[in-house]
N, CA, C and O atoms as a GROMACS GRO file, in nm:
protein
  360
    1MET      N    1  -3.731   0.194  -2.773
    1MET     CA    2  -3.590   0.223  -2.761
    1MET      C    3  -3.597   0.218  -2.627
    1MET      O    4  -3.684   0.275  -2.561
    2ALA      N    5  -3.490   0.140  -2.577
    2ALA     CA    6  -3.438   0.196  -2.426
    2ALA      C    7  -3.303   0.290  -2.446
    2ALA      O    8  -3.222   0.298  -2.538
    3LYS      N    9  -3.315   0.361  -2.310
    3LYS     CA   10  -3.246   0.508  -2.318
    3LYS      C   11  -3.157   0.459  -2.166
    3LYS      O   12  -3.231   0.404  -2.084
    4PHE      N   13  -3.038   0.471  -2.131
    4PHE     CA   14  -2.982   0.466  -2.042
    4PHE      C   15  -2.898   0.597  -1.989
    4PHE      O   16  -2.859   0.688  -2.062
    5ARG      N   17  -2.884   0.589  -1.891
    5ARG     CA   18  -2.847   0.734  -1.840
    5ARG      C   19  -2.700   0.675  -1.694
    5ARG      O   20  -2.708   0.619  -1.585
    6VAL      N   21  -2.601   0.720  -1.767
    6VAL     CA   22  -2.468   0.653  -1.674
    6VAL      C   23  -2.406   0.790  -1.610
    6VAL      O   24  -2.352   0.881  -1.673
    7LYS      N   25  -2.427   0.782  -1.460
    7LYS     CA   26  -2.352   0.847  -1.392
    7LYS      C   27  -2.192   0.804  -1.314
    7LYS      O   28  -2.190   0.732  -1.215
    8THR      N   29  -2.093   0.848  -1.364
    8THR     CA   30  -1.974   0.819  -1.293
    8THR      C   31  -1.906   0.933  -1.200
    8THR      O   32  -1.906   1.056  -1.207
    9GLN      N   33  -1.856   0.850  -1.120
    9GLN     CA   34  -1.796   0.965  -1.005
    9GLN      C   35  -1.659   0.908  -0.975
    9GLN      O   36  -1.647   0.792  -0.936
   10THR      N   37  -1.552   0.991  -0.994
   10THR     CA   38  -1.410   0.947  -0.948
   10THR      C   39  -1.359   0.968  -0.810
   10THR      O   40  -1.363   1.073  -0.745
   11PHE      N   41  -1.312   0.856  -0.775
   11PHE     CA   42  -1.240   0.907  -0.620
   11PHE      C   43  -1.120   0.880  -0.600
   11PHE      O   44  -1.064   0.792  -0.666
   12LEU      N   45  -1.052   0.958  -0.495
   12LEU     CA   46  -0.920   0.874  -0.483
   12LEU      C   47  -0.895   0.764  -0.373
   12LEU      O   48  -0.967   0.774  -0.274
   13ASP      N   49  -0.808   0.665  -0.374
   13ASP     CA   50  -0.798   0.568  -0.267
   13ASP      C   51  -0.702   0.610  -0.197
   13ASP      O   52  -0.675   0.728  -0.217
   14GLU      N   53  -0.643   0.563  -0.127
   14GLU     CA   54  -0.522   0.560  -0.018
   14GLU      C   55  -0.416   0.588  -0.114
   14GLU      O   56  -0.359   0.698  -0.116
   15GLN      N   57  -0.385   0.478  -0.203
   15GLN     CA   58  -0.276   0.534  -0.294
   15GLN      C   59  -0.267   0.652  -0.349
   15GLN      O   60  -0.167   0.723  -0.339
   16GLY      N   61  -0.398   0.692  -0.427
   16GLY     CA   62  -0.403   0.802  -0.464
   16GLY      C   63  -0.360   0.953  -0.393
   16GLY      O   64  -0.287   1.046  -0.429
   17VAL      N   65  -0.434   0.932  -0.287
   17VAL     CA   66  -0.398   1.036  -0.158
   17VAL      C   67  -0.273   1.060  -0.121
   17VAL      O   68  -0.235   1.174  -0.093
   18TRP      N   69  -0.206   0.967  -0.118
   18TRP     CA   70  -0.054   0.962  -0.100
   18TRP      C   71   0.033   1.010  -0.218
   18TRP      O   72   0.135   1.077  -0.203
   19GLY      N   73  -0.017   0.972  -0.336
   19GLY     CA   74   0.043   1.040  -0.467
   19GLY      C   75   0.017   1.179  -0.492
   19GLY      O   76   0.090   1.256  -0.554
   20ALA      N   77  -0.094   1.206  -0.438
   20ALA     CA   78  -0.160   1.366  -0.439
   20ALA      C   79  -0.058   1.437  -0.343
   20ALA      O   80   0.007   1.527  -0.395
   21TRP      N   81  -0.037   1.414  -0.232
   21TRP     CA   82   0.051   1.442  -0.147
   21TRP      C   83   0.206   1.473  -0.146
   21TRP      O   84   0.271   1.561  -0.089
   22MET      N   85   0.253   1.343  -0.249
   22MET     CA   86   0.389   1.365  -0.292
   22MET      C   87   0.440   1.436  -0.386
   22MET      O   88   0.557   1.473  -0.402
   23PHE      N   89   0.310   1.462  -0.470
   23PHE     CA   90   0.309   1.534  -0.594
   23PHE      C   91   0.291   1.704  -0.589
   23PHE      O   92   0.314   1.769  -0.691
   24VAL      N   93   0.248   1.772  -0.463
   24VAL     CA   94   0.240   1.851  -0.428
   24VAL      C   95   0.355   1.903  -0.316
   24VAL      O   96   0.391   2.021  -0.316
   25LEU      N   97   0.404   1.813  -0.228
   25LEU     CA   98   0.506   1.871  -0.144
   25LEU      C   99   0.654   1.843  -0.172
   25LEU      O  100   0.752   1.894  -0.119
   26SER      N  101   0.646   1.755  -0.263
   26SER     CA  102   0.830   1.756  -0.319
   26SER      C  103   0.868   1.846  -0.368
   26SER      O  104   0.987   1.874  -0.351
   27PRO      N  105   0.772   1.944  -0.463
   27PRO     CA  106   0.853   2.082  -0.485
   27PRO      C  107   0.921   2.164  -0.392
   27PRO      O  108   1.026   2.226  -0.400
   28LEU      N  109   0.796   2.142  -0.262
   28LEU     CA  110   0.853   2.220  -0.198
   28LEU      C  111   0.948   2.218  -0.116
   28LEU      O  112   1.002   2.318  -0.068
   29VAL      N  113   0.978   2.090  -0.093
   29VAL     CA  114   1.093   2.031   0.001
   29VAL      C  115   1.236   2.085  -0.123
   29VAL      O  116   1.338   2.147  -0.093
   30GLN      N  117   1.200   2.043  -0.235
   30GLN     CA  118   1.325   2.075  -0.340
   30GLN      C  119   1.370   2.245  -0.304
   30GLN      O  120   1.489   2.258  -0.275
   31ILE      N  121   1.283   2.376  -0.304
   31ILE     CA  122   1.325   2.469  -0.271
   31ILE      C  123   1.339   2.463  -0.156
   31ILE      O  124   1.369   2.576  -0.117
   32ALA      N  125   1.334   2.400  -0.081
   32ALA     CA  126   1.361   2.450   0.092
   32ALA      C  127   1.487   2.387   0.061
   32ALA      O  128   1.585   2.461   0.065
   33ALA      N  129   1.505   2.269   0.031
   33ALA     CA  130   1.666   2.213   0.035
   33ALA      C  131   1.749   2.298  -0.052
   33ALA      O  132   1.862   2.314  -0.006
   34TRP      N  133   1.730   2.347  -0.147
   34TRP     CA  134   1.830   2.420  -0.200
   34TRP      C  135   1.833   2.566  -0.166
   34TRP      O  136   1.936   2.631  -0.188
   35ARG      N  137   1.745   2.610  -0.122
   35ARG     CA  138   1.769   2.726  -0.025
   35ARG      C  139   1.800   2.770   0.078
   35ARG      O  140   1.831   2.888   0.097
   36TRP      N  141   1.796   2.666   0.174
   36TRP     CA  142   1.868   2.693   0.321
   36TRP      C  143   1.968   2.582   0.339
   36TRP      O  144   2.040   2.602   0.437
   37ILE      N  145   1.990   2.482   0.281
   37ILE     CA  146   2.086   2.381   0.319
   37ILE      C  147   2.223   2.409   0.256
   37ILE      O  148   2.242   2.400   0.135
   38SER      N  149   2.302   2.436   0.329
   38SER     CA  150   2.445   2.483   0.317
   38SER      C  151   2.524   2.394   0.220
   38SER      O  152   2.585   2.420   0.116
   39ASP      N  153   2.497   2.262   0.298
   39ASP     CA  154   2.566   2.144   0.233
   39ASP      C  155   2.545   2.120   0.086
   39ASP      O  156   2.426   2.100   0.063
   40LEU      N  157   2.624   2.114  -0.025
   40LEU     CA  158   2.585   2.116  -0.136
   40LEU      C  159   2.543   1.980  -0.172
   40LEU      O  160   2.431   1.962  -0.221
   41ALA      N  161   2.634   1.870  -0.150
   41ALA     CA  162   2.598   1.736  -0.159
   41ALA      C  163   2.481   1.683  -0.103
   41ALA      O  164   2.410   1.594  -0.149
   42LEU      N  165   2.467   1.757   0.017
   42LEU     CA  166   2.320   1.713   0.107
   42LEU      C  167   2.204   1.756   0.003
   42LEU      O  168   2.113   1.678  -0.028
   43ALA      N  169   2.214   1.886  -0.049
   43ALA     CA  170   2.125   1.955  -0.102
   43ALA      C  171   2.111   1.903  -0.233
   43ALA      O  172   2.011   1.934  -0.298
   44THR      N  173   2.185   1.838  -0.277
   44THR     CA  174   2.173   1.770  -0.439
   44THR      C  175   2.116   1.650  -0.414
   44THR      O  176   2.049   1.596  -0.502
   45THR      N  177   2.132   1.598  -0.305
   45THR     CA  178   2.093   1.450  -0.278
   45THR      C  179   1.959   1.442  -0.257
   45THR      O  180   1.889   1.348  -0.295
   46ILE      N  181   1.908   1.572  -0.176
   46ILE     CA  182   1.751   1.573  -0.133
   46ILE      C  183   1.667   1.628  -0.250
   46ILE      O  184   1.544   1.614  -0.251
   47VAL      N  185   1.745   1.699  -0.362
   47VAL     CA  186   1.656   1.765  -0.477
   47VAL      C  187   1.618   1.643  -0.556
   47VAL      O  188   1.502   1.624  -0.593
   48ILE      N  189   1.746   1.534  -0.590
   48ILE     CA  190   1.747   1.445  -0.654
   48ILE      C  191   1.602   1.332  -0.597
   48ILE      O  192   1.508   1.295  -0.668
   49ALA      N  193   1.625   1.299  -0.459
   49ALA     CA  194   1.518   1.218  -0.417
   49ALA      C  195   1.394   1.286  -0.388
   49ALA      O  196   1.301   1.205  -0.379
   50SER      N  197   1.361   1.404  -0.371
   50SER     CA  198   1.232   1.483  -0.435
   50SER      C  199   1.178   1.502  -0.553
   50SER      O  200   1.063   1.541  -0.574
   51GLY      N  201   1.292   1.465  -0.665
   51GLY     CA  202   1.259   1.473  -0.774
   51GLY      C  203   1.207   1.326  -0.835
   51GLY      O  204   1.129   1.320  -0.930
   52ALA      N  205   1.248   1.240  -0.783
   52ALA     CA  206   1.173   1.115  -0.749
   52ALA      C  207   1.051   1.101  -0.729
   52ALA      O  208   0.961   1.051  -0.797
   53ALA      N  209   1.055   1.172  -0.586
   53ALA     CA  210   0.918   1.118  -0.521
   53ALA      C  211   0.793   1.232  -0.616
   53ALA      O  212   0.674   1.203  -0.617
   54PHE      N  213   0.835   1.327  -0.670
   54PHE     CA  214   0.766   1.366  -0.768
   54PHE      C  215   0.713   1.303  -0.852
   54PHE      O  216   0.590   1.293  -0.853
   55LEU      N  217   0.766   1.262  -0.915
   55LEU     CA  218   0.735   1.165  -1.041
   55LEU      C  219   0.645   1.058  -0.965
   55LEU      O  220   0.522   1.059  -0.976
   56LEU      N  221   0.729   0.947  -0.872
   56LEU     CA  222   0.634   0.854  -0.787
   56LEU      C  223   0.472   0.914  -0.799
   56LEU      O  224   0.370   0.876  -0.857
   57GLY      N  225   0.509   1.026  -0.711
   57GLY     CA  226   0.342   1.123  -0.668
   57GLY      C  227   0.254   1.085  -0.777
   57GLY      O  228   0.149   1.021  -0.775
   58PHE      N  229   0.329   1.146  -0.892
   58PHE     CA  230   0.220   1.137  -1.038
   58PHE      C  231   0.209   1.002  -1.066
   58PHE      O  232   0.097   0.968  -1.105
   59VAL      N  233   0.270   0.939  -1.060
   59VAL     CA  234   0.221   0.784  -1.100
   59VAL      C  235   0.119   0.778  -1.023
   59VAL      O  236   0.002   0.781  -1.062
   60LEU      N  237   0.161   0.766  -0.890
   60LEU     CA  238   0.038   0.712  -0.755
   60LEU      C  239  -0.096   0.761  -0.786
   60LEU      O  240  -0.199   0.695  -0.773
   61LEU      N  241  -0.085   0.901  -0.833
   61LEU     CA  242  -0.182   1.017  -0.869
   61LEU      C  243  -0.266   0.967  -0.972
   61LEU      O  244  -0.387   0.978  -0.953
   62LEU      N  245  -0.216   0.903  -1.101
   62LEU     CA  246  -0.273   0.844  -1.196
   62LEU      C  247  -0.331   0.700  -1.173
   62LEU      O  248  -0.422   0.659  -1.245
   63THR      N  249  -0.276   0.623  -1.069
   63THR     CA  250  -0.355   0.485  -1.106
   63THR      C  251  -0.410   0.484  -0.941
   63THR      O  252  -0.438   0.370  -0.902
   64GLY      N  253  -0.425   0.569  -0.863
   64GLY     CA  254  -0.479   0.556  -0.751
   64GLY      C  255  -0.599   0.608  -0.760
   64GLY      O  256  -0.628   0.704  -0.689
   65ARG      N  257  -0.699   0.549  -0.858
   65ARG     CA  258  -0.809   0.620  -0.863
   65ARG      C  259  -0.908   0.523  -0.871
   65ARG      O  260  -0.882   0.416  -0.926
   66GLU      N  261  -1.060   0.553  -0.807
   66GLU     CA  262  -1.165   0.460  -0.840
   66GLU      C  263  -1.261   0.503  -0.901
   66GLU      O  264  -1.282   0.622  -0.877
   67GLN      N  265  -1.339   0.451  -0.981
   67GLN     CA  266  -1.438   0.544  -1.018
   67GLN      C  267  -1.594   0.434  -1.012
   67GLN      O  268  -1.610   0.327  -1.071
   68HIS      N  269  -1.658   0.482  -0.951
   68HIS     CA  270  -1.816   0.443  -0.949
   68HIS      C  271  -1.899   0.480  -1.034
   68HIS      O  272  -1.892   0.599  -1.062
   69SER      N  273  -1.984   0.415  -1.092
   69SER     CA  274  -2.075   0.439  -1.201
   69SER      C  275  -2.229   0.396  -1.162
   69SER      O  276  -2.231   0.333  -1.057
   70ILE      N  277  -2.316   0.408  -1.201
   70ILE     CA  278  -2.461   0.424  -1.158
   70ILE      C  279  -2.526   0.398  -1.309
   70ILE      O  280  -2.485   0.482  -1.389
   71VAL      N  281  -2.605   0.316  -1.359
   71VAL     CA  282  -2.669   0.283  -1.486
   71VAL      C  283  -2.803   0.318  -1.450
   71VAL      O  284  -2.853   0.247  -1.363
   72GLU      N  285  -2.866   0.400  -1.492
   72GLU     CA  286  -3.027   0.391  -1.479
   72GLU      C  287  -3.092   0.395  -1.608
   72GLU      O  288  -3.057   0.475  -1.695
   73GLU      N  289  -3.187   0.309  -1.623
   73GLU     CA  290  -3.292   0.310  -1.765
   73GLU      C  291  -3.388   0.446  -1.722
   73GLU      O  292  -3.449   0.490  -1.624
   74VAL      N  293  -3.352   0.490  -1.893
   74VAL     CA  294  -3.450   0.619  -1.857
   74VAL      C  295  -3.607   0.602  -1.960
   74VAL      O  296  -3.613   0.592  -2.083
   75THR      N  297  -3.713   0.604  -1.865
   75THR     CA  298  -3.817   0.610  -1.968
   75THR      C  299  -3.833   0.685  -2.047
   75THR      O  300  -3.772   0.791  -2.031
   76VAL      N  301  -3.928   0.668  -2.182
   76VAL     CA  302  -3.938   0.738  -2.264
   76VAL      C  303  -4.081   0.726  -2.320
   76VAL      O  304  -4.142   0.620  -2.334
   77ASP      N  305  -4.133   0.869  -2.354
   77ASP     CA  306  -4.307   0.840  -2.392
   77ASP      C  307  -4.278   0.809  -2.490
   77ASP      O  308  -4.182   0.856  -2.550
   78PRO      N  309  -4.382   0.688  -2.548
   78PRO     CA  310  -4.319   0.638  -2.699
   78PRO      C  311  -4.440   0.776  -2.800
   78PRO      O  312  -4.436   0.768  -2.922
   79ALA      N  313  -4.506   0.853  -2.754
   79ALA     CA  314  -4.595   0.918  -2.809
   79ALA      C  315  -4.472   1.076  -2.886
   79ALA      O  316  -4.456   1.125  -2.997
   80ASN      N  317  -4.414   1.101  -2.751
   80ASN     CA  318  -4.329   1.203  -2.773
   80ASN      C  319  -4.187   1.165  -2.758
   80ASN      O  320  -4.109   1.193  -2.667
   81GLN      N  321  -4.166   1.089  -2.881
   81GLN     CA  322  -4.007   1.056  -2.913
   81GLN      C  323  -3.951   1.172  -3.000
   81GLN      O  324  -4.024   1.238  -3.074
   82SER      N  325  -3.838   1.191  -2.990
   82SER     CA  326  -3.756   1.304  -3.075
   82SER      C  327  -3.633   1.257  -3.073
   82SER      O  328  -3.553   1.273  -2.981
   83PHE      N  329  -3.612   1.188  -3.190
   83PHE     CA  330  -3.485   1.135  -3.265
   83PHE      C  331  -3.366   1.275  -3.270
   83PHE      O  332  -3.394   1.392  -3.296
   84ARG      N  333  -3.223   1.214  -3.237
   84ARG     CA  334  -3.144   1.296  -3.290
   84ARG      C  335  -3.084   1.239  -3.388
   84ARG      O  336  -3.092   1.119  -3.413
   85LEU      N  337  -3.006   1.338  -3.463
   85LEU     CA  338  -2.903   1.260  -3.579
   85LEU      C  339  -2.823   1.146  -3.527
   85LEU      O  340  -2.772   1.130  -3.416
   86GLY      N  341  -2.824   1.065  -3.638
   86GLY     CA  342  -2.781   0.900  -3.610
   86GLY      C  343  -2.819   0.849  -3.514
   86GLY      O  344  -2.741   0.777  -3.452
   87GLU      N  345  -2.950   0.867  -3.470
   87GLU     CA  346  -3.016   0.750  -3.400
   87GLU      C  347  -3.106   0.704  -3.460
   87GLU      O  348  -3.160   0.778  -3.542
   88ARG      N  349  -3.159   0.560  -3.444
   88ARG     CA  350  -3.251   0.493  -3.522
   88ARG      C  351  -3.382   0.452  -3.459
   88ARG      O  352  -3.378   0.402  -3.346
   89PRO      N  353  -3.477   0.466  -3.511
   89PRO     CA  354  -3.588   0.422  -3.391
   89PRO      C  355  -3.596   0.258  -3.444
   89PRO      O  356  -3.560   0.201  -3.547
   90GLU      N  357  -3.669   0.212  -3.308
   90GLU     CA  358  -3.689   0.075  -3.311
   90GLU      C  359  -3.824   0.000  -3.401
   90GLU      O  360  -3.838  -0.122  -3.401
   0.00000   0.00000   0.00000
């Protein structure tokens, strides 16, 4: 019976990195706009725009990932095979 080992690593591509920055920094921009900008219309506009940037950053963070997988065949000694529940010997 052939056994395989699969190793998978997940990385962020450029789109994912942009999404991560937008996801982290847009709430900080919202706090700064709400706290230090005295013009209510400008502060509200910045809060709405950074809220949209937060959601867009979340989507970019989810879609901007790459996965690299390596599949290796594992050699098993036929004399020393142990079967787990649900496996069938060949």
